[in-house]
LOFI-561652 format. One record per residue (C-alpha): y negated, x, z negated. Coordinates in steps of 0.2 Angstrom, whole numbers, padded with zeros to 4 digits, always signed. Example, Ala and Ser with C-alpha at 12.3 -4.5 7.8 and 13.67 -1.06 7.14 Angstrom:
<sites>
+0022+0062-0039
+0005+0068-0036
</sites>
This chain:
<sites>
-0126+0707-0546
-0128+0710-0528
-0144+0715-0520
-0145+0700-0510
-0143+0689-0525
-0155+0698-0536
-0168+0695-0523
-0164+0676-0522
-0164+0675-0540
-0182+0684-0543
-0188+0673-0528
-0182+0657-0539
-0191+0662-0555
-0209+0665-0544
-0208+0649-0533
-0205+0633-0542
-0191+0622-0537
-0194+0606-0527
-0196+0590-0538
-0194+0572-0535
-0213+0567-0529
-0211+0551-0540
-0209+0560-0556
-0224+0572-0551
-0234+0557-0546
-0229+0546-0560
-0235+0560-0573
-0250+0562-0565
-0254+0542-0565
-0249+0541-0583
-0262+0555-0588
-0274+0548-0577
-0273+0530-0583
-0271+0535-0601
-0288+0546-0600
-0298+0531-0591
-0292+0519-0606
-0297+0532-0619
-0315+0534-0611
-0319+0515-0608
-0313+0515-0627
-0323+0530-0634
-0339+0524-0623
-0336+0506-0623
-0355+0502-0628
-0360+0512-0613
-0348+0503-0601
-0352+0486-0607
-0371+0489-0606
-0367+0493-0588
-0357+0477-0585
-0371+0466-0594
-0383+0472-0582
-0372+0466-0568
-0370+0449-0575
-0389+0448-0580
-0398+0453-0564
-0394+0446-0547
-0400+0464-0541
-0385+0472-0547
-0371+0460-0546
-0363+0470-0532
-0357+0481-0546
-0340+0469-0550
-0336+0475-0531
-0338+0494-0532
-0321+0496-0540
-0311+0485-0531
-0318+0493-0514
-0314+0510-0520
-0296+0506-0524
-0296+0499-0506
-0302+0514-0498
-0289+0523-0508
-0274+0513-0503
-0278+0516-0485
-0275+0534-0489
-0260+0531-0500
-0247+0540-0488
-0258+0555-0487
-0260+0555-0506
-0241+0553-0510
-0236+0566-0499
-0245+0579-0509
-0240+0587-0526
-0253+0583-0541
-0257+0599-0549
-0268+0599-0565
-0284+0606-0561
-0295+0617-0576
-0310+0615-0565
-0308+0596-0566
-0305+0599-0586
-0322+0608-0587
-0331+0593-0576
-0325+0582-0590
-0332+0594-0603
-0348+0594-0596
-0349+0576-0592
-0344+0573-0611
-0360+0585-0617
-0371+0575-0603
-0366+0559-0610
-0371+0565-0628
-0388+0573-0621
-0392+0556-0614
-0387+0545-0627
-0398+0557-0640
-0413+0555-0627
-0409+0535-0625
-0407+0535-0607
-0395+0522-0603
-0394+0525-0585
-0390+0544-0588
-0377+0538-0599
-0369+0529-0585
-0369+0541-0573
-0361+0554-0587
-0346+0539-0589
-0343+0538-0570
-0344+0557-0569
-0330+0559-0582
-0320+0546-0573
-0321+0557-0557
-0319+0574-0565
-0304+0566-0574
-0296+0562-0556
-0298+0581-0552
-0291+0587-0568
-0275+0576-0567
-0271+0577-0548
-0280+0594-0544
-0290+0600-0528
-0278+0595-0514
-0277+0575-0518
-0295+0574-0524
-0302+0582-0508
-0294+0566-0500
-0299+0554-0515
-0316+0561-0517
-0326+0549-0506
-0318+0534-0514
-0321+0542-0532
-0340+0546-0527
-0342+0528-0522
-0339+0522-0540
-0357+0530-0544
-0364+0514-0535
-0357+0505-0551
-0373+0512-0561
-0388+0501-0559
-0399+0512-0551
-0416+0510-0542
-0429+0503-0554
-0442+0517-0548
-0439+0512-0530
-0446+0494-0532
-0465+0498-0533
-0464+0510-0516
-0452+0496-0508
-0466+0482-0513
-0480+0493-0506
-0469+0495-0489
-0466+0476-0489
-0485+0472-0491
-0488+0484-0477
-0477+0476-0466
-0483+0459-0470
-0502+0463-0467
-0497+0471-0450
-0488+0456-0445
-0502+0444-0448
-0514+0455-0439
-0502+0455-0423
-0500+0436-0425
-0521+0435-0427
-0520+0428-0444
-0533+0435-0455
-0528+0441-0472
-0532+0453-0486
-0522+0462-0500
-0525+0466-0517
-0511+0476-0523
-0494+0465-0521
-0506+0450-0517
-0508+0444-0501
-0521+0430-0497
-0521+0422-0480
-0529+0404-0475
-0513+0395-0482
-0516+0404-0500
-0509+0417-0510
-0492+0426-0508
-0486+0437-0521
-0474+0450-0517
-0463+0450-0533
-0450+0464-0536
-0437+0453-0531
-0445+0453-0513
-0444+0471-0513
-0427+0473-0505
-0418+0483-0517
-0402+0474-0518
-0402+0474-0499
-0405+0491-0498
-0390+0496-0511
-0379+0483-0503
-0382+0488-0485
-0379+0508-0490
-0363+0502-0499
-0357+0492-0484
-0360+0507-0473
-0350+0519-0485
-0336+0507-0484
-0336+0505-0465
-0338+0523-0462
-0324+0527-0472
-0312+0515-0464
-0318+0520-0445
-0326+0537-0445
-0318+0554-0445
-0329+0564-0454
-0341+0564-0469
-0356+0568-0462
-0353+0552-0450
-0351+0541-0463
-0367+0549-0473
-0376+0548-0458
-0372+0529-0455
-0376+0527-0474
-0394+0534-0471
-0396+0524-0456
-0392+0509-0466
-0405+0513-0480
-0418+0513-0466
-0412+0498-0457
-0412+0489-0474
-0430+0494-0478
-0436+0488-0460
-0424+0473-0460
-0433+0468-0476
-0451+0469-0470
-0447+0460-0456
-0439+0444-0465
-0454+0445-0478
-0465+0445-0463
-0458+0430-0455
-0459+0421-0471
-0477+0424-0474
-0482+0422-0455
-0471+0405-0454
-0478+0399-0471
-0496+0402-0465
-0494+0395-0448
-0487+0378-0456
-0500+0378-0470
-0484+0382-0483
-0473+0368-0477
-0461+0378-0471
-0453+0396-0478
-0458+0390-0496
-0447+0386-0510
-0429+0381-0505
-0433+0385-0487
-0438+0403-0492
-0423+0406-0500
-0411+0397-0488
-0422+0407-0473
-0420+0423-0482
-0401+0422-0484
-0400+0418-0465
-0411+0433-0462
-0400+0444-0473
-0383+0438-0465
-0390+0442-0447
-0396+0460-0453
-0379+0464-0460
-0370+0457-0443
-0383+0468-0434
-0377+0483-0444
-0359+0482-0443
-0362+0480-0425
-0372+0497-0424
-0358+0503-0435
-0345+0498-0421
-0354+0506-0407
-0355+0523-0418
-0337+0521-0420
-0332+0521-0402
-0338+0539-0400
-0331+0548-0416
-0312+0553-0420
-0304+0540-0432
-0300+0548-0449
-0283+0555-0449
-0272+0546-0461
-0254+0552-0458
-0244+0558-0471
-0244+0578-0474
-0228+0588-0470
-0229+0599-0485
-0215+0597-0499
-0217+0597-0517
-0215+0609-0530
-0217+0608-0547
-0232+0615-0555
-0232+0633-0563
-0235+0629-0582
-0236+0612-0591
-0256+0613-0591
-0254+0604-0608
-0270+0611-0614
-0280+0603-0598
-0272+0585-0604
-0278+0590-0623
-0295+0592-0616
-0298+0577-0607
-0295+0569-0624
-0304+0581-0635
-0320+0582-0626
-0325+0563-0626
-0318+0561-0644
-0330+0576-0650
-0345+0568-0640
-0341+0552-0648
-0339+0558-0666
-0356+0570-0664
-0366+0554-0658
-0359+0543-0673
-0361+0555-0686
-0378+0563-0682
-0387+0557-0667
-0385+0539-0672
-0389+0543-0690
-0402+0528-0697
-0417+0535-0705
-0421+0528-0724
-0438+0522-0718
-0441+0503-0717
-0459+0501-0711
-0469+0506-0698
-0483+0520-0704
-0501+0516-0699
-0505+0517-0682
-0512+0534-0680
-0529+0531-0670
-0547+0525-0674
-0546+0508-0672
-0548+0492-0682
-0531+0482-0678
-0528+0463-0678
-0513+0453-0675
-0520+0442-0661
-0521+0449-0643
-0540+0446-0637
-0545+0441-0619
-0528+0431-0617
-0520+0448-0612
-0500+0448-0614
-0492+0465-0615
-0473+0465-0618
-0465+0477-0632
-0446+0474-0633
-0439+0475-0651
-0455+0482-0659
-0456+0482-0678
-0474+0479-0678
-0487+0475-0665
-0506+0475-0667
-0522+0474-0654
-0540+0482-0655
-0554+0479-0644
-0570+0490-0643
-0585+0492-0631
-0587+0508-0622
-0602+0510-0611
-0601+0495-0598
-0583+0492-0601
-0572+0484-0615
-0557+0493-0619
-0542+0483-0627
-0529+0493-0636
-0511+0486-0638
-0498+0495-0650
-0480+0493-0653
-0473+0502-0667
-0455+0506-0673
-0447+0512-0688
-0435+0523-0678
-0427+0523-0659
-0413+0513-0658
-0403+0502-0645
-0413+0486-0642
-0428+0495-0649
-0431+0510-0638
-0449+0517-0639
-0448+0522-0619
-0440+0507-0610
-0444+0499-0594
-0448+0483-0604
-0463+0490-0613
-0476+0488-0602
-0493+0481-0599
-0488+0463-0592
-0475+0451-0598
-0470+0447-0580
-0474+0428-0584
-0493+0424-0587
-0496+0443-0583
-0490+0451-0567
-0490+0467-0559
-0500+0470-0543
-0501+0488-0541
-0503+0505-0547
-0516+0519-0546
-0515+0537-0553
-0529+0547-0561
-0528+0565-0567
-0508+0563-0566
-0508+0547-0577
-0500+0532-0570
-0513+0516-0572
-0504+0499-0568
-0515+0485-0560
-0511+0469-0568
-0516+0451-0564
-0518+0437-0576
-0516+0418-0576
-0534+0414-0572
-0536+0427-0559
-0540+0441-0572
-0537+0459-0567
-0535+0473-0578
-0530+0493-0577
-0519+0497-0590
-0511+0515-0595
-0497+0519-0607
-0494+0533-0620
-0482+0535-0633
-0482+0544-0650
-0469+0552-0660
-0472+0557-0677
-0488+0568-0675
-0489+0571-0657
-0493+0560-0641
-0486+0560-0623
-0492+0554-0608
-0476+0555-0599
-0460+0546-0604
-0450+0561-0598
-0459+0572-0610
-0457+0559-0625
-0439+0556-0621
-0436+0576-0621
-0444+0576-0638
-0433+0562-0645
-0419+0571-0638
-0424+0588-0647
-0425+0580-0665
-0411+0567-0663
-0398+0579-0657
-0401+0587-0674
-0402+0571-0684
-0420+0566-0686
-0426+0550-0679
-0444+0549-0683
-0456+0535-0682
-0466+0531-0667
-0473+0518-0655
-0481+0514-0639
-0499+0513-0634
-0506+0503-0619
-0524+0504-0617
-0533+0493-0604
-0549+0487-0596
-0553+0473-0584
-0562+0475-0567
-0568+0465-0554
-0564+0473-0535
-0562+0492-0539
-0552+0499-0552
-0557+0516-0553
-0572+0514-0566
-0561+0504-0577
-0548+0518-0576
-0561+0532-0579
-0568+0521-0595
-0549+0520-0601
-0548+0538-0601
-0565+0542-0607
-0562+0531-0622
-0544+0540-0627
-0550+0557-0626
-0566+0551-0637
-0558+0540-0650
-0539+0542-0649
-0533+0558-0643
-0538+0572-0634
-0530+0569-0617
-0530+0585-0610
-0520+0591-0625
-0508+0578-0625
-0491+0583-0620
-0488+0578-0602
</sites>
C-alpha cells in the first residue's frame, strides 16, 4: 500500500465517518424518551404525588405549565440543537446514578419534596447522558426550568406573611389610620384583618420568577441577564404583593369594609396582579433593549459518529432507577409487625378529649391523646399523635401535623426560645396559645424535625421502622407569649424530657 494510502487509511480509523444527523438524533431521542418513560413508571408514586399537589393547591397550579414552557424554549433552539451531533455522556450517566441514590435517601427519610427534586434531577441528567455536553449546554436552561414542577416554598410563607403585615401597617400609618398588629392579625377601626397563607404572595412570587425566566430566555443573550431579571422579578413580586394587600386593607378600612372584601377583594386582587405582571414585562422589555439577543443560528460543525457504542451508558440509565426502586420496595417500605401504638413515653394522665377547645391536627395518626397539668401560674396542655410506623399518608414529621387545624384555630405568628420554634395560635373565641412541637422515635426525642428525619432515614435504610409520634405542648397567654413559652420549656424539662439532652 502506498504511503499516502496508508496515512489516509490510518486517519479513517481514528476519525469516525460522517453520519446522517437524523440517524444520530433518532437514536438519542429513542434512548431519552425510553428513559423518561421508564423513570415515570418506576417512580410513578412520586410523580403522581407531585401532580396531585398541583391539582389540590391553588398555589401550585402553575405546575401544569412548566413542561410545555420548557418544550417551547427548546423548540426555539431546535436548529442549533439539530446541527450538533448527540454523544452519550458518562457524566450524565453518573448524574442519573446519583439522582437515583438521592431519591432512595429521600424516600427512606420520607421527604416528598426531596424525592421530587431527585426525580427531576434524573430527567435532567438523563438528557446529558443521552445527548452529550454540546447539546446539553444549549438545552440546560429549559431543562433546569423543569425544577419549577416541584411544589416548593412552604417555608417562605411565614416570612412573606410577616413582610406583608409590615407593608400593611406602614401603609395604614401613612394614610393616618390607627392600627395594631398581633402576629398575622391586624386591627383597624373597621375591624380585624387576618393575613392568611394565601395572602403571603407565594404563588405570585414563583409565577413572576417563572415568567421572568421564560421572557429572559426569549429576549436576553446571556444566562446572567436572565438570572438577574428573575431575581428582580422575585423582589418585585414581594413588593407588589405587599402593595396589593396594603391597598385592600386601606380601602376596606376607609369604606368600613364596604369595598375590598369578599368578591371585591378577589376581583381587585386579580386586577392588581394583572397590572403587576404587565409592569414586570415592561421592565423586561426595557432591559432587553440594552442586551445582545440570544444567538439561535445553526452550528456549521459537521456530524460525526461517536466512538464506541456507549451501551453501558444506556444500561446504567435503566439499572440505577431499577435498583433504587427495588431496594425501596424490599427494604425501606417493609411493614413492621406492630399493630398498635405503645404507651406514650411521658409522665402524664392521658384522655381522649381535648381540653380548652384546643384543636391541633395529626394526619393519619393511629392514636391521639391529650393531657393538662398546672405548672406554676400556667396550665400546660399536651397533645400527642402516635403512629405504629411511618408511612405515606401517616408521616410522623409532616407539615400537616401542627398545633392548629386551620379552621377553628389559626396561625398568627412564630417565636423562638433557645433555638426551639414556638407557634402562636388564635382560637375561635379569641384565645391565644403558644405551642411547640417535638417528636419521639423509639426511646429518643427530637426538637428538630430535620434531626428526626435523619434518624428515620438511618433506620429505614436498613429496614427498621419503629413506632413514634408527635407531641405538641401549649399554654395560653394574654398579650405577651414569652411567659407561656418559658413555662412550656420548663415543664418539658421537668416532666417529659430533658430538653437540653434532646437531640436537636
